[in-house]
N, C-alpha and C positions, 0 to 999 in steps of 0.2 A: 108871694114867695116865687124868687126866680126859679126857674126848671134847670139842673144840672143834666148835662148828657151823662146816660147811665144807670139814671136814677127817675125811676116813674112812682107816680102817687097813684093808687087807686081808690076812688070811692064806693061806700054801700049804697044802698038804693035809697037812704036819706040824705045823700049828700056828703056825707062826713067820711073825711079820710081814714082809710083803716088799714091798708095794706101798702107797704113799699115794697118794688122791685129792684133789685138793686144788680147791675152788670157784673160777674164775680171776675171776668176778665180784665174790665178795667180797675175793681175796688179791691180785688180779691187778697191782695198782700197789705192791704190798710190794716193797721195793728189795732186800732180801736173795733173795727168789722169784727175781725178774728176774735178779739175778746167778747164781742156781743154773742156771737154764734158759738163759741165755748160756754158760755153762761148759758144760753138755751140748751145745749146739749146735756150740761150737767143737771139742768131741772127736769129735763125729761127720762135720764137714768138715775135720777134722785131715790126713787123704791126698788131698783134691781140691786140684786145680790152682789156682794163686792168680795173681795178677798184682801188679806193685808199684804203687804209687799214681802214678808218675811214666807207666808205660803206661797207666793207666785214664785220667789226666787226658789224654794225647795223643789215646786213643780217642773221649773226650767233644769234644775242642777238632775233630776231623775230622767227627764225626759233626755237630755245631755249624754247622760252615761249608757242609755239603751243604745245609743250609735256609736261608741267607744268600743 
């Protein structure tokens, strides 16, 4: 496999490719990469508490009224 600039493959002790290091400065605007990273973030946060959009909007409205 030809090595791309800005992408490094790392192997574990057994020689199996396990990790990929990607230069964000070079590939950070890539939509597919961004979708992949978003998916990882969703998996990481899947068990965290969430609020509905309505709850969020009510909270923001309340906070904004405090400044008026």
